[in-house]
A tleap script that builds the chain and sets N, CA, C and O, in Angstrom:
source leaprc.protein.ff14SB
mol = sequence {
  NMET SER THR ASP THR SER GLU SER ALA LYS
  LEU GLY GLN ALA ILE ARG LYS ALA ARG LYS
  GLU ILE GLY LEU THR GLN LYS ASP PHE ALA
  ASP GLN LEU HIE ILE SER ASP LYS THR VAL
  SER ALA TYR GLU VAL GLY ARG ALA THR ALA
  SER PHE GLU THR LEU ARG LYS ILE SER LYS
  MET VAL ASN LYS PRO LEU ALA TYR PHE ASP
  THR ASP ALA THR THR ASP ASP ILE ASP LEU
  GLN ILE LYS LEU GLN ILE ILE GLU HIE GLU
  LEU LEU GLU ILE LYS LYS ILE LEU LYS LYS
  CLYS
}
set mol.1.N position { 48.140 110.861 146.477 }
set mol.1.CA position { 49.328 110.209 146.124 }
set mol.1.C position { 48.894 108.979 145.494 }
set mol.1.O position { 47.773 108.540 145.747 }
set mol.2.N position { 49.569 108.463 144.806 }
set mol.2.CA position { 48.941 106.982 144.620 }
set mol.2.C position { 50.269 106.107 145.360 }
set mol.2.O position { 51.291 106.613 145.825 }
set mol.3.N position { 49.938 104.766 145.313 }
set mol.3.CA position { 50.900 103.635 146.139 }
set mol.3.C position { 52.187 103.967 145.136 }
set mol.3.O position { 53.108 104.585 145.669 }
set mol.4.N position { 52.312 103.666 143.943 }
set mol.4.CA position { 53.527 103.519 143.231 }
set mol.4.C position { 54.431 105.009 143.486 }
set mol.4.O position { 55.645 104.818 143.419 }
set mol.5.N position { 54.188 105.861 143.651 }
set mol.5.CA position { 54.607 107.202 144.124 }
set mol.5.C position { 55.140 107.082 145.628 }
set mol.5.O position { 56.283 107.405 145.950 }
set mol.6.N position { 54.302 106.643 146.397 }
set mol.6.CA position { 54.804 106.460 147.524 }
set mol.6.C position { 55.245 105.593 147.789 }
set mol.6.O position { 55.823 105.696 148.871 }
set mol.7.N position { 55.327 104.439 147.247 }
set mol.7.CA position { 56.725 103.322 147.037 }
set mol.7.C position { 57.720 103.829 146.494 }
set mol.7.O position { 58.721 103.528 147.145 }
set mol.8.N position { 57.971 104.491 145.568 }
set mol.8.CA position { 59.207 105.131 145.136 }
set mol.8.C position { 59.597 106.234 146.113 }
set mol.8.O position { 60.778 106.566 146.004 }
set mol.9.N position { 59.023 106.766 146.875 }
set mol.9.CA position { 59.222 107.676 147.856 }
set mol.9.C position { 59.996 107.196 148.815 }
set mol.9.O position { 61.176 107.542 148.872 }
set mol.10.N position { 59.423 106.272 149.773 }
set mol.10.CA position { 60.116 105.377 150.410 }
set mol.10.C position { 61.524 104.775 149.783 }
set mol.10.O position { 62.611 104.684 150.353 }
set mol.11.N position { 61.243 104.471 148.715 }
set mol.11.CA position { 62.722 103.522 148.428 }
set mol.11.C position { 63.619 104.643 148.074 }
set mol.11.O position { 64.826 104.406 148.043 }
set mol.12.N position { 63.188 105.835 147.803 }
set mol.12.CA position { 64.269 107.273 147.686 }
set mol.12.C position { 64.626 107.435 149.029 }
set mol.12.O position { 65.834 107.601 149.195 }
set mol.13.N position { 63.898 107.437 150.085 }
set mol.13.CA position { 64.172 108.157 151.383 }
set mol.13.C position { 64.972 106.931 151.769 }
set mol.13.O position { 65.853 107.316 152.537 }
set mol.14.N position { 65.056 105.590 151.569 }
set mol.14.CA position { 65.779 104.443 152.040 }
set mol.14.C position { 67.297 104.835 151.617 }
set mol.14.O position { 68.332 104.828 152.283 }
set mol.15.N position { 67.077 105.138 150.428 }
set mol.15.CA position { 68.610 105.127 149.441 }
set mol.15.C position { 69.380 106.489 150.012 }
set mol.15.O position { 70.577 106.464 150.300 }
set mol.16.N position { 68.504 107.754 150.150 }
set mol.16.CA position { 69.149 108.751 150.671 }
set mol.16.C position { 69.715 108.417 152.115 }
set mol.16.O position { 70.942 108.457 152.208 }
set mol.17.N position { 69.113 108.146 153.066 }
set mol.17.CA position { 69.662 107.276 154.543 }
set mol.17.C position { 70.803 106.722 154.180 }
set mol.17.O position { 71.881 107.185 154.552 }
set mol.18.N position { 70.701 105.680 153.424 }
set mol.18.CA position { 71.612 105.192 153.354 }
set mol.18.C position { 73.115 105.389 152.399 }
set mol.18.O position { 74.067 104.610 152.352 }
set mol.19.N position { 72.965 106.504 151.794 }
set mol.19.CA position { 74.088 107.250 151.055 }
set mol.19.C position { 74.700 108.221 152.281 }
set mol.19.O position { 75.900 108.222 152.558 }
set mol.20.N position { 73.975 108.821 152.788 }
set mol.20.CA position { 74.199 109.576 153.913 }
set mol.20.C position { 74.831 108.792 154.837 }
set mol.20.O position { 75.806 109.348 155.343 }
set mol.21.N position { 74.559 107.487 155.295 }
set mol.21.CA position { 75.262 106.964 156.268 }
set mol.21.C position { 76.689 106.752 156.355 }
set mol.21.O position { 77.519 106.793 157.263 }
set mol.22.N position { 76.709 106.474 154.925 }
set mol.22.CA position { 78.358 106.243 154.392 }
set mol.22.C position { 79.283 107.450 154.098 }
set mol.22.O position { 80.448 107.441 153.699 }
set mol.23.N position { 78.400 108.582 154.422 }
set mol.23.CA position { 79.234 110.098 154.007 }
set mol.23.C position { 79.509 110.209 152.531 }
set mol.23.O position { 80.613 110.737 152.406 }
set mol.24.N position { 78.964 109.930 151.337 }
set mol.24.CA position { 78.750 110.463 150.090 }
set mol.24.C position { 78.013 111.151 149.506 }
set mol.24.O position { 76.822 110.849 149.584 }
set mol.25.N position { 78.314 112.087 148.865 }
set mol.25.CA position { 77.379 113.160 147.989 }
set mol.25.C position { 76.838 112.609 147.290 }
set mol.25.O position { 77.183 111.466 146.991 }
set mol.26.N position { 75.793 113.198 146.762 }
set mol.26.CA position { 74.964 112.274 145.557 }
set mol.26.C position { 75.948 112.273 144.289 }
set mol.26.O position { 75.783 111.420 143.417 }
set mol.27.N position { 77.041 113.295 144.177 }
set mol.27.CA position { 77.835 112.840 143.128 }
set mol.27.C position { 78.907 111.960 143.306 }
set mol.27.O position { 79.328 111.420 142.283 }
set mol.28.N position { 79.476 111.674 144.429 }
set mol.28.CA position { 80.194 110.192 144.586 }
set mol.28.C position { 79.669 109.325 144.855 }
set mol.28.O position { 80.409 108.345 144.948 }
set mol.29.N position { 78.380 109.093 145.107 }
set mol.29.CA position { 77.617 107.740 145.154 }
set mol.29.C position { 77.221 107.213 143.724 }
set mol.29.O position { 77.119 106.069 143.280 }
set mol.30.N position { 77.012 108.604 143.094 }
set mol.30.CA position { 76.804 108.724 141.616 }
set mol.30.C position { 78.157 108.125 140.727 }
set mol.30.O position { 77.977 107.506 139.678 }
set mol.31.N position { 79.098 108.305 141.105 }
set mol.31.CA position { 80.289 108.006 140.241 }
set mol.31.C position { 80.772 106.745 140.640 }
set mol.31.O position { 81.600 106.220 139.896 }
set mol.32.N position { 80.338 105.998 141.924 }
set mol.32.CA position { 80.927 104.598 142.374 }
set mol.32.C position { 79.955 103.594 141.692 }
set mol.32.O position { 80.233 102.400 141.586 }
set mol.33.N position { 78.493 104.294 141.115 }
set mol.33.CA position { 77.710 103.286 140.527 }
set mol.33.C position { 77.572 103.857 139.182 }
set mol.33.O position { 76.450 103.970 138.687 }
set mol.34.N position { 78.353 104.130 138.718 }
set mol.34.CA position { 78.532 104.517 137.163 }
set mol.34.C position { 77.299 104.970 136.603 }
set mol.34.O position { 76.682 104.510 135.642 }
set mol.35.N position { 76.936 106.275 137.599 }
set mol.35.CA position { 75.247 106.535 136.774 }
set mol.35.C position { 75.560 108.185 137.244 }
set mol.35.O position { 76.444 108.474 138.050 }
set mol.36.N position { 74.753 109.093 136.647 }
set mol.36.CA position { 74.524 110.307 137.005 }
set mol.36.C position { 74.263 110.810 138.490 }
set mol.36.O position { 73.847 110.037 139.352 }
set mol.37.N position { 74.426 111.624 138.640 }
set mol.37.CA position { 74.092 112.167 140.005 }
set mol.37.C position { 72.731 112.785 139.929 }
set mol.37.O position { 72.131 112.769 141.004 }
set mol.38.N position { 72.062 113.358 138.863 }
set mol.38.CA position { 70.695 113.434 138.603 }
set mol.38.C position { 69.816 112.301 138.759 }
set mol.38.O position { 68.622 112.277 139.058 }
set mol.39.N position { 70.714 111.264 138.473 }
set mol.39.CA position { 69.988 109.649 138.494 }
set mol.39.C position { 69.780 109.511 139.623 }
set mol.39.O position { 68.599 109.376 139.943 }
set mol.40.N position { 70.933 109.483 140.801 }
set mol.40.CA position { 70.515 109.666 142.209 }
set mol.40.C position { 69.646 110.609 142.679 }
set mol.40.O position { 68.688 110.115 143.275 }
set mol.41.N position { 69.657 111.639 142.619 }
set mol.41.CA position { 68.431 112.580 142.865 }
set mol.41.C position { 67.230 112.059 142.536 }
set mol.41.O position { 66.466 111.707 143.435 }
set mol.42.N position { 66.927 111.947 141.366 }
set mol.42.CA position { 65.426 111.288 141.133 }
set mol.42.C position { 65.151 109.791 141.617 }
set mol.42.O position { 63.991 109.460 141.861 }
set mol.43.N position { 66.072 108.993 141.743 }
set mol.43.CA position { 66.118 108.242 143.015 }
set mol.43.C position { 65.595 108.536 144.160 }
set mol.43.O position { 64.516 108.020 144.448 }
set mol.44.N position { 66.060 109.184 144.823 }
set mol.44.CA position { 65.966 109.805 146.296 }
set mol.44.C position { 64.610 110.772 146.503 }
set mol.44.O position { 63.975 110.882 147.552 }
set mol.45.N position { 64.416 111.241 145.616 }
set mol.45.CA position { 62.957 112.105 145.580 }
set mol.45.C position { 61.676 111.028 144.770 }
set mol.45.O position { 60.552 111.431 144.471 }
set mol.46.N position { 62.011 110.115 144.616 }
set mol.46.CA position { 61.073 109.170 144.017 }
set mol.46.C position { 60.442 109.575 142.493 }
set mol.46.O position { 59.268 109.456 142.145 }
set mol.47.N position { 61.552 110.078 141.712 }
set mol.47.CA position { 61.026 110.422 140.500 }
set mol.47.C position { 61.233 109.300 139.328 }
set mol.47.O position { 60.626 109.154 138.267 }
set mol.48.N position { 62.392 108.507 139.949 }
set mol.48.CA position { 62.677 107.406 139.113 }
set mol.48.C position { 62.649 106.219 140.383 }
set mol.48.O position { 62.567 106.331 141.606 }
set mol.49.N position { 62.772 104.889 139.347 }
set mol.49.CA position { 62.994 103.595 140.595 }
set mol.49.C position { 64.387 103.218 140.234 }
set mol.49.O position { 64.718 103.376 139.059 }
set mol.50.N position { 65.074 102.837 140.911 }
set mol.50.CA position { 66.448 101.989 140.343 }
set mol.50.C position { 65.851 100.485 139.767 }
set mol.50.O position { 64.761 99.944 139.956 }
set mol.51.N position { 66.798 100.145 139.148 }
set mol.51.CA position { 66.961 98.691 138.380 }
set mol.51.C position { 67.075 97.893 140.027 }
set mol.51.O position { 67.423 98.269 141.146 }
set mol.52.N position { 66.654 96.827 139.527 }
set mol.52.CA position { 67.039 95.697 140.634 }
set mol.52.C position { 68.545 95.476 140.588 }
set mol.52.O position { 69.026 95.370 141.716 }
set mol.53.N position { 69.395 95.382 139.614 }
set mol.53.CA position { 70.425 95.401 139.596 }
set mol.53.C position { 71.062 96.626 140.385 }
set mol.53.O position { 71.836 96.401 141.315 }
set mol.54.N position { 70.820 97.576 140.110 }
set mol.54.CA position { 71.399 99.115 140.576 }
set mol.54.C position { 71.357 98.848 142.004 }
set mol.54.O position { 72.383 98.969 142.673 }
set mol.55.N position { 70.055 98.433 142.619 }
set mol.55.CA position { 70.055 98.160 144.301 }
set mol.55.C position { 70.629 97.355 144.653 }
set mol.55.O position { 71.126 97.626 145.746 }
set mol.56.N position { 70.984 95.955 144.134 }
set mol.56.CA position { 72.209 95.182 144.487 }
set mol.56.C position { 73.429 95.983 144.367 }
set mol.56.O position { 74.240 95.601 145.210 }
set mol.57.N position { 73.842 96.866 143.708 }
set mol.57.CA position { 75.078 97.551 143.662 }
set mol.57.C position { 74.960 98.555 145.043 }
set mol.57.O position { 75.916 98.745 145.796 }
set mol.58.N position { 73.708 99.117 145.219 }
set mol.58.CA position { 73.650 100.047 146.462 }
set mol.58.C position { 73.915 99.508 147.265 }
set mol.58.O position { 74.724 100.108 147.973 }
set mol.59.N position { 73.562 98.286 147.706 }
set mol.59.CA position { 72.704 97.318 148.722 }
set mol.59.C position { 74.586 97.105 149.111 }
set mol.59.O position { 74.957 97.392 150.249 }
set mol.60.N position { 75.582 96.620 148.109 }
set mol.60.CA position { 76.614 96.382 148.587 }
set mol.60.C position { 77.475 97.443 148.926 }
set mol.60.O position { 78.191 97.349 149.923 }
set mol.61.N position { 77.485 98.343 148.279 }
set mol.61.CA position { 77.963 99.708 148.330 }
set mol.61.C position { 77.665 100.436 149.683 }
set mol.61.O position { 78.544 101.155 150.155 }
set mol.62.N position { 76.475 100.287 150.326 }
set mol.62.CA position { 76.283 100.718 151.454 }
set mol.62.C position { 76.462 100.008 152.691 }
set mol.62.O position { 76.549 100.446 153.838 }
set mol.63.N position { 76.503 98.732 152.214 }
set mol.63.CA position { 76.479 97.533 153.342 }
set mol.63.C position { 75.160 97.183 154.052 }
set mol.63.O position { 75.048 97.051 155.271 }
set mol.64.N position { 74.262 97.060 153.229 }
set mol.64.CA position { 72.881 97.044 153.902 }
set mol.64.C position { 72.297 95.725 152.898 }
set mol.64.O position { 72.666 95.594 151.731 }
set mol.65.N position { 71.406 94.866 153.527 }
set mol.65.CA position { 70.829 93.883 152.979 }
set mol.65.C position { 69.751 94.676 151.799 }
set mol.65.O position { 69.161 95.754 151.878 }
set mol.66.N position { 69.783 93.706 150.772 }
set mol.66.CA position { 68.291 94.204 150.059 }
set mol.66.C position { 67.101 94.550 150.547 }
set mol.66.O position { 66.489 95.509 150.077 }
set mol.67.N position { 66.589 93.751 151.630 }
set mol.67.CA position { 65.487 93.875 152.388 }
set mol.67.C position { 65.403 95.461 153.131 }
set mol.67.O position { 64.402 96.085 153.484 }
set mol.68.N position { 66.479 95.738 153.194 }
set mol.68.CA position { 66.455 97.171 153.685 }
set mol.68.C position { 65.767 98.154 152.759 }
set mol.68.O position { 64.934 98.958 153.176 }
set mol.69.N position { 66.139 98.067 151.492 }
set mol.69.CA position { 65.168 98.500 150.264 }
set mol.69.C position { 63.857 98.368 150.113 }
set mol.69.O position { 63.165 99.114 149.421 }
set mol.70.N position { 63.307 97.048 150.999 }
set mol.70.CA position { 61.707 96.730 150.626 }
set mol.70.C position { 61.293 97.835 150.981 }
set mol.70.O position { 61.956 98.713 151.533 }
set mol.71.N position { 60.020 97.873 150.652 }
set mol.71.CA position { 58.930 98.853 151.135 }
set mol.71.C position { 58.478 98.160 152.075 }
set mol.71.O position { 58.320 98.753 153.142 }
set mol.72.N position { 58.166 96.888 152.016 }
set mol.72.CA position { 57.307 95.880 152.762 }
set mol.72.C position { 58.188 95.272 153.479 }
set mol.72.O position { 57.669 94.276 153.984 }
set mol.73.N position { 59.471 95.411 153.823 }
set mol.73.CA position { 59.648 94.482 154.865 }
set mol.73.C position { 59.501 95.306 155.895 }
set mol.73.O position { 59.139 96.482 155.873 }
set mol.74.N position { 59.941 94.313 157.245 }
set mol.74.CA position { 59.852 94.694 158.682 }
set mol.74.C position { 60.733 94.796 158.979 }
set mol.74.O position { 61.673 94.532 158.229 }
set mol.75.N position { 60.939 95.292 160.398 }
set mol.75.CA position { 62.118 95.800 160.931 }
set mol.75.C position { 62.927 94.314 161.048 }
set mol.75.O position { 64.103 94.198 160.703 }
set mol.76.N position { 62.210 93.322 161.527 }
set mol.76.CA position { 62.627 91.935 161.881 }
set mol.76.C position { 63.342 91.376 160.766 }
set mol.76.O position { 64.402 90.750 160.793 }
set mol.77.N position { 62.588 91.699 159.735 }
set mol.77.CA position { 63.099 90.963 158.740 }
set mol.77.C position { 64.875 91.809 157.715 }
set mol.77.O position { 65.712 91.350 156.938 }
set mol.78.N position { 64.669 92.922 158.248 }
set mol.78.CA position { 66.076 93.605 158.185 }
set mol.78.C position { 67.156 93.352 158.990 }
set mol.78.O position { 68.301 93.179 158.571 }
set mol.79.N position { 66.717 93.320 160.475 }
set mol.79.CA position { 67.851 92.684 161.064 }
set mol.79.C position { 68.347 91.464 160.888 }
set mol.79.O position { 69.547 91.244 161.052 }
set mol.80.N position { 67.224 90.243 160.429 }
set mol.80.CA position { 67.778 89.076 160.119 }
set mol.80.C position { 68.803 89.168 159.164 }
set mol.80.O position { 69.957 88.783 159.355 }
set mol.81.N position { 68.294 89.778 157.938 }
set mol.81.CA position { 69.122 89.890 156.832 }
set mol.81.C position { 70.779 90.693 157.243 }
set mol.81.O position { 71.815 90.305 156.704 }
set mol.82.N position { 70.746 91.829 158.266 }
set mol.82.CA position { 71.780 92.030 158.378 }
set mol.82.C position { 72.388 91.190 159.141 }
set mol.82.O position { 73.586 91.376 158.924 }
set mol.83.N position { 72.212 89.998 160.262 }
set mol.83.CA position { 73.037 89.211 160.976 }
set mol.83.C position { 73.429 88.060 159.955 }
set mol.83.O position { 74.491 87.483 160.187 }
set mol.84.N position { 72.719 87.679 158.896 }
set mol.84.CA position { 72.988 86.790 158.031 }
set mol.84.C position { 74.546 87.468 157.118 }
set mol.84.O position { 75.616 86.925 156.840 }
set mol.85.N position { 74.093 88.653 156.905 }
set mol.85.CA position { 74.967 89.345 156.152 }
set mol.85.C position { 76.590 89.142 157.123 }
set mol.85.O position { 77.607 88.513 156.836 }
set mol.86.N position { 76.352 89.707 157.934 }
set mol.86.CA position { 77.536 89.645 159.016 }
set mol.86.C position { 78.281 87.979 159.163 }
set mol.86.O position { 79.467 87.650 159.188 }
set mol.87.N position { 77.171 87.256 159.233 }
set mol.87.CA position { 77.764 85.686 159.621 }
set mol.87.C position { 78.437 85.481 157.944 }
set mol.87.O position { 79.664 85.393 157.983 }
set mol.88.N position { 78.025 85.420 156.947 }
set mol.88.CA position { 78.519 85.357 155.617 }
set mol.88.C position { 79.701 85.485 155.624 }
set mol.88.O position { 80.593 84.686 155.342 }
set mol.89.N position { 79.743 87.168 156.162 }
set mol.89.CA position { 81.163 87.765 155.827 }
set mol.89.C position { 82.266 86.875 156.916 }
set mol.89.O position { 83.342 86.490 156.458 }
set mol.90.N position { 81.953 86.636 158.151 }
set mol.90.CA position { 82.588 86.009 159.316 }
set mol.90.C position { 82.996 84.412 158.473 }
set mol.90.O position { 84.148 83.985 158.406 }
set mol.91.N position { 81.969 83.812 157.975 }
set mol.91.CA position { 82.749 82.856 157.505 }
set mol.91.C position { 83.312 82.405 156.357 }
set mol.91.O position { 83.592 81.216 156.206 }
set mol.92.N position { 83.587 83.577 155.192 }
set mol.92.CA position { 84.301 84.015 154.509 }
set mol.92.C position { 85.769 84.491 154.888 }
set mol.92.O position { 86.740 84.404 154.136 }
set mol.93.N position { 85.772 84.997 156.150 }
set mol.93.CA position { 87.007 85.111 156.830 }
set mol.93.C position { 87.658 83.649 156.922 }
set mol.93.O position { 88.574 83.081 156.327 }
set mol.94.N position { 86.798 83.318 157.903 }
set mol.94.CA position { 87.676 81.736 158.483 }
set mol.94.C position { 88.182 81.114 157.541 }
set mol.94.O position { 89.327 80.666 157.609 }
set mol.95.N position { 87.055 80.915 156.008 }
set mol.95.CA position { 87.419 80.306 154.751 }
set mol.95.C position { 88.956 80.611 154.200 }
set mol.95.O position { 89.585 79.785 153.539 }
set mol.96.N position { 89.421 81.793 154.534 }
set mol.96.CA position { 90.528 82.653 153.962 }
set mol.96.C position { 91.774 82.000 154.873 }
set mol.96.O position { 92.773 81.404 154.468 }
set mol.97.N position { 91.376 82.314 156.219 }
set mol.97.CA position { 92.511 81.856 157.224 }
set mol.97.C position { 92.766 80.286 157.225 }
set mol.97.O position { 93.865 79.764 157.414 }
set mol.98.N position { 91.596 79.634 156.989 }
set mol.98.CA position { 91.656 77.865 156.788 }
set mol.98.C position { 92.963 77.732 155.532 }
set mol.98.O position { 94.082 77.247 155.698 }
set mol.99.N position { 92.407 78.311 154.317 }
set mol.99.CA position { 93.233 78.348 153.288 }
set mol.99.C position { 94.564 78.576 153.195 }
set mol.99.O position { 95.201 78.151 152.232 }
set mol.100.N position { 95.055 79.178 154.054 }
set mol.100.CA position { 96.349 79.776 154.544 }
set mol.100.C position { 97.050 78.724 154.918 }
set mol.100.O position { 98.094 78.375 154.369 }
set mol.101.N position { 96.416 78.047 156.059 }
set mol.101.CA position { 97.042 76.725 156.681 }
set mol.101.C position { 97.198 75.474 155.690 }
set mol.101.O position { 97.675 74.417 156.101 }
savepdb mol mol.pdb
quit
């Protein structure tokens, strides 16, 4: 198995896991991404690799940092990205509250 295939398979596994964590079928996931369910299937088994823009959409949809889909990222990298995402969300909420006052 080549490195490219291995990397595609790892990325596909991460996409599948994230999709299942939010409880979507491949069809529902595909509909929200405006792609076909066959494309989602190809991503998940490593036959195709999602573009950066598609990964960004997936990242937002499943509420995971892009580092989650980086096959070279460590658990610490991912944990840090998740924490930063939470802080960013909290700051946006504070900004909304302050604008109301």
